[in-house]
C-alpha positions in Angstrom: 92.3 94.0 145.8 91.5 95.0 149.2 90.9 98.9 149.4 88.1 99.8 149.1 87.2 102.1 145.8 87.9 105.8 146.5 89.1 105.2 150.6 92.6 106.5 149.7 91.4 110.0 148.2 92.1 112.0 151.3 95.8 112.0 150.1 97.2 115.1 148.8 94.4 117.5 150.8 95.2 121.2 151.1 96.5 122.4 154.6 93.4 123.4 156.8 93.5 127.3 157.9 92.9 127.9 161.7 89.3 127.8 161.7 89.7 124.5 160.4 88.5 125.3 156.6 90.9 124.2 153.9 92.6 127.0 152.5 92.3 125.6 149.0 93.2 122.5 147.0 96.7 121.5 146.4 97.3 119.6 143.1 95.8 116.3 143.5 98.1 113.2 144.3 96.9 110.7 142.0 95.7 107.0 143.5 96.5 103.7 142.6 94.3 101.6 140.6 91.6 101.2 143.1 90.3 104.3 141.8 89.7 103.3 138.4 90.0 99.3 138.1 86.0 99.3 139.3 85.6 95.6 137.9 88.8 94.4 139.2 90.7 93.4 135.9 94.2 93.7 138.0 93.0 90.6 139.6 93.3 88.7 136.2 97.0 89.7 135.6 100.2 87.9 136.7 102.3 89.1 139.7 104.8 90.0 137.2 102.5 92.3 135.2 101.2 94.1 138.4 104.8 94.9 139.2 105.6 96.2 136.0 102.4 98.3 135.4 103.2 99.5 139.0 106.6 100.3 138.1 105.8 102.5 135.2 103.0 104.0 137.2 105.5 105.0 140.0 108.0 106.3 137.4 105.7 108.8 135.7 104.5 109.7 139.1 107.9 110.1 140.1 110.2 111.4 137.4 107.6 112.7 134.7 104.9 114.4 136.1 107.0 116.8 138.7 108.8 118.1 135.4 106.9 117.9 132.3 104.6 121.2 132.7 107.4 123.5 132.0 108.7 121.2 129.1 104.8 121.7 127.8 104.5 125.2 128.3 107.7 125.7 126.4 107.3 123.4 123.4 110.4 121.1 124.2 111.2 117.6 124.9 112.9 116.5 128.0 115.7 114.8 126.8 116.9 114.1 130.2 114.3 111.8 130.7 115.2 109.5 127.7 118.4 107.4 129.9 115.6 107.2 132.7 113.2 105.5 130.1 115.6 103.4 128.7 116.1 101.5 132.5 112.6 100.7 132.2 113.6 98.4 129.5 109.9 98.9 127.9 111.5 99.8 124.3 110.1 97.7 121.5 107.0 96.3 123.8 105.9 93.5 122.0 109.1 92.8 119.8 110.7 89.4 121.0 114.5 89.4 120.7 117.2 91.5 119.5 117.3 92.8 123.4 113.3 93.7 123.4 111.1 92.9 126.1 108.5 90.4 124.1 105.7 91.4 126.1 102.4 90.0 125.7 99.6 92.5 124.0 97.8 93.0 127.5 101.4 93.6 129.1 102.4 96.0 126.6 98.7 97.7 127.1 98.8 98.2 130.5 102.3 99.7 130.0 101.2 102.3 127.6 98.2 103.3 129.9 100.4 104.0 132.8 102.9 106.0 130.5 99.8 107.8 128.8 98.0 108.3 132.4 101.3 110.3 133.4 102.0 112.3 130.1 100.6 112.0 126.4 103.7 113.4 125.1 106.0 111.2 126.7 103.5 107.6 125.6 103.9 109.0 121.8 107.2 109.7 121.9 107.4 105.7 123.3 104.7 105.0 120.8 106.5 106.6 117.5 109.7 104.7 118.6 108.1 101.4 119.4 105.3 101.0 118.1 106.1 102.6 114.5 109.8 102.7 114.3 110.8 99.5 116.3 107.9 97.4 114.6 108.6 98.2 110.7 112.2 97.1 111.3 110.7 93.9 113.4 107.8 93.0 111.2 109.3 94.1 107.9 112.7 94.0 108.1 115.4 91.0 107.4 116.9 88.8 109.9 120.2 90.9 109.4 118.3 94.4 109.4 116.9 93.5 112.8 119.9 92.7 114.1 121.6 95.6 113.1 118.7 98.1 114.2 117.2 96.3 117.1 119.6 95.9 120.0 120.7 99.9 120.2 117.0 100.8 119.6 115.7 98.8 122.7 118.4 100.1 125.2 117.3 103.8 123.5 120.6 104.3 122.5 119.3 105.1 119.1 115.6 106.8 118.4 113.1 106.0 115.7 110.6 107.9 113.7 108.3 106.6 110.9 107.5 108.8 108.0 104.6 107.8 106.4 102.1 110.9 106.3 102.5 113.8 103.8 101.5 117.3 103.5 98.7 116.7 101.2 98.2 113.0 102.1 97.0 112.4 105.5 93.9 110.2 105.3 94.6 109.1 101.8 98.4 108.5 102.3 97.8 105.4 100.3 98.3 107.8 97.7 101.9 109.0 98.8 104.4 111.0 96.1 107.3 110.5 97.9 110.0 108.7 95.6 112.6 106.2 96.0 114.7 105.5 92.6 117.0 102.6 92.0 120.9 103.8 91.8 123.1 101.2 91.4 123.3 100.2 95.2 121.2 103.3 96.7 117.9 104.3 96.7 117.7 108.0 95.9 114.5 109.2 98.0 112.6 112.6 97.1 109.8 114.2 98.5 107.9 115.7 101.4 106.6 114.1 104.9 104.7 116.2 107.4 103.6 115.5 111.2 106.4 113.2 111.9 107.1 112.8 115.6 110.4 112.6 116.7 112.0 113.1 113.2 114.1 116.4 114.6 116.5 114.1 116.6 115.9 110.3 115.7 118.7 108.4 114.7 116.6 105.9 112.3 113.4 107.4 110.6 111.6 105.1 108.4 110.9 106.5 105.6 107.9 105.2 103.1 108.2 106.0 99.3 107.0 104.5 96.1 109.6 102.8 93.9 109.8 102.7 90.4 107.8 99.9 90.3 105.2 101.8 91.7 105.1 100.2 94.5 105.3 101.5 98.5 108.7 100.5 100.6 110.1 101.3 103.6 113.7 102.7 103.9 116.0 103.4 107.0 117.3 107.2 106.6 120.3 107.3 109.6 121.0 110.0 111.2 123.0 112.8 109.4 122.5 111.6 105.8 122.4 114.6 103.3 119.3 116.1 102.3 117.3 115.1 104.8 116.0 118.2 106.4 113.6 118.1 109.2 112.1 121.3 110.7 109.7 121.4 114.0 106.3 122.1 113.0 105.7 125.1 115.8 102.6 126.8 117.3 100.9 123.2 118.3 98.4 123.4 121.0 98.5 119.7 121.7 101.3 117.0 122.6 103.9 120.2 122.8 106.6 117.8 123.8 106.7 115.9 120.9 108.6 117.5 118.0 106.3 116.7 114.8 108.5 117.6 111.9 108.0 118.8 108.4 110.7 116.7 106.4 112.1 117.7 102.8 113.8 115.0 101.2 116.2 116.4 98.6 118.1 113.5 96.4 118.6 111.6 99.9 120.7 108.5 99.0 120.3 105.6 101.2 122.3 102.1 101.0 120.1 99.5 99.1 120.5 97.4 102.6 118.2 100.0 104.1 115.3 98.7 102.4 113.0 97.1 104.5 113.5 93.4 102.9 109.8 92.1 103.5 107.7 95.8 102.2 106.4 94.6 99.0 102.8 96.7 98.7 101.5 99.5 100.9 99.3 96.8 102.5 102.5 95.9 104.3 102.4 99.1 106.0 99.1 98.3 108.0 100.6 95.2 110.1 102.9 98.1 111.3 99.8 100.5 111.7 97.4 97.8 113.3 99.9 97.5 115.8 100.2 101.3 116.3 96.7 101.8 116.5 96.1 99.4 119.3 98.7 101.3 121.3 96.9 104.2 120.8 93.8 103.3 122.1 95.3 102.4 125.4 96.8 106.0 125.1 93.5 107.4 125.2 92.1 105.1 128.4 95.4 106.7 130.4 94.2 109.9 129.6 90.8 109.2 130.7 91.9 107.6 133.5 94.2 110.6 134.7 91.1 113.2 134.2 89.0 110.6 136.4 91.4 110.4 139.1 92.0 113.5 139.4 88.6 115.0 139.6 87.9 112.1 141.9 90.7 113.5 144.5 89.8 117.1 143.6 86.1 116.9 144.3 87.0 115.3 147.9 89.4 118.1 148.7 87.3 121.2 147.6 85.2 122.4 149.9 81.9 125.3 148.6 79.1 125.8 150.6 80.3 124.0 153.8 80.6 120.8 152.0 83.3 118.7 149.4 81.9 119.0 146.0 82.1 115.3 146.1 78.9 115.7 148.8 77.0 117.3 145.7 74.5 114.8 144.1 75.8 116.3 140.1 79.4 115.6 141.1 78.8 111.8 141.9 76.4 111.4 139.0 79.4 112.9 136.5 82.4 110.6 138.4 79.7 107.9 138.1 79.5 108.4 134.1 83.3 109.1 134.0 83.9 105.3 135.5 81.3 103.9 133.6 82.9 105.0 130.2 86.4 104.1 131.6 85.1 100.4 132.9 83.5 100.0 129.4 87.0 100.9 128.0 89.0 98.7 129.9 86.8 95.6 129.7 86.7 96.3 126.0 90.3 96.4 125.4 91.1 93.9 127.8 89.5 91.5 125.5 90.9 92.8 122.2 94.3 92.6 124.0 93.8 88.9 124.8 92.0 88.4 120.9 95.6 89.8 119.5 97.6 87.3 121.8 95.5 84.7 120.4 96.5 85.6 117.0 93.5 87.0 115.7 94.3 90.4 114.3 91.6 92.5 113.0 92.2 96.0 112.2 88.3 96.8 112.0 88.7 95.8 115.7 91.5 97.7 116.5 89.5 100.9 114.7 86.7 100.2 116.5 88.4 100.6 119.6 90.3 103.5 118.7 87.2 105.5 117.6 85.4 104.9 120.6 87.9 105.3 123.1 89.1 108.5 122.0 85.6 110.1 121.9 85.0 109.1 125.8 88.3 110.2 126.4 87.8 113.7 125.2 84.4 113.4 127.2 85.9 112.8 130.3 88.5 115.2 130.0 86.1 118.0 129.6 84.4 117.0 132.1 87.0 117.0 134.7 87.8 120.4 133.5 84.7 121.7 134.3 84.6 120.1 137.4 87.8 122.0 138.7 86.5 125.2 137.9 89.6 127.7 137.0 91.8 125.3 138.4 91.3 123.2 135.6 92.7 125.4 133.1 96.2 125.5 135.3 98.7 123.3 134.2 99.5 122.4 137.8 96.5 120.2 137.7 97.7 118.4 134.6 94.1 117.9 133.4 94.5 121.1 130.9 97.4 119.3 129.7 96.0 115.8 128.9 92.7 117.9 127.3 94.8 119.7 125.3 97.1 116.5 124.1 93.9 114.5 123.7 93.0 116.5 120.8 96.3 115.0 118.8 95.4 111.5 119.9 92.0 112.0 118.7 93.4 112.7 115.0 96.7 110.8 114.7 96.6 107.4 113.6 93.3 107.8 111.8 90.8 110.1 112.5 87.3 109.1 113.9 85.6 109.0 110.3 88.2 106.7 109.2 88.1 104.5 111.9 84.5 104.5 111.7 84.7 103.8 107.6 87.1 100.8 108.6 84.5 99.3 110.7 81.6 100.0 108.2 83.1 98.2 105.1 83.8 95.4 107.7 80.4 95.0 109.0 78.4 96.0 105.7 80.5 94.7 103.0 80.8 98.2 101.2 83.3 100.8 101.4 82.6 104.3 101.3 86.2 105.6 101.8 86.3 107.2 98.3 83.0 109.2 97.6 81.1 109.5 94.3 80.4 112.6 92.9 76.9 113.5 92.0 76.0 113.0 88.4 75.1 116.2 86.2 72.1 115.7 83.9 
């Protein structure tokens, strides 16, 4: 990587007024990875990985960022982008076969980072489709089920949703109450789900329900099945493009052939949740990179007291702290991805990553918004959208408290998930 760090930050400069002073700041054009890859991790990638990373970055810069803000403001999903996303051939991420790309965990992480750097609603939609719905089928379905569902999902001709969370069971979703009763060659599902992304338009919704034996299973509910009612949750201040739904399941009859064949207990869902939580950790880094790159470009363009903001000591200190956090996250996540590629699967490691990155991403985006001053609350500069959206990223796939308890249980040997009520004498 030969470009000096920050050397290209003059791009996107606002036009000068006749007296030579800047008349304002145009929304910054974000730079390449030379802005954020301070320890040259790109040098460890293959040519194919670098090319794919750049391909996704260019797509987000050219196709998504210019159009996403009005959709976000209207809380609508940009369906026009789905065929374009499909042409990237990334759906399914690490899944091999059945038309899926079979990426390594490192490669998939880089793709997710670039999706999130552009927009967290788009990366979330892709994460729900690929890392939750498709991965559920790939990890827990029979070969027949994989052949039946995955190819069309890989082409994004069919989109997926993942229904686990319930209105009264979020962090304690292990206690889910939705039921699936066997009736002949079908299962009849009753219950409610909440916060289910993609559910209002998904062709296949993987619904998790408790069977007659008391164990949890996964059931692929196909679009149009009677009794399945998904209503958009309105009034969100984060991930406004994502169509999160409250689902009511009333005597929803699902063919027995649609029950995922290799799910036996709730613990089987952890295989899927690990993959999804890994995806969300990369999303947090992508959002942080967007905030840092924007703040850096803005600081070089914006002039106050006759000097660029970037020339002030406090601004340089804040930018340096952002870069230190991003470098920390990238190095840690790169190693985690390598471990997963080596078969070293560990939910506590993934939980530690998700907990740490979302906290730092929130801080970086808040700092970036502050550095942009009044412009920081405008959607034009994109930081405001990321700052709102990171709040949802911080919560879904497990809050920081839940992640901490997963790690804490691993390092101490004690489970602190269920508090003990004080004794009364």
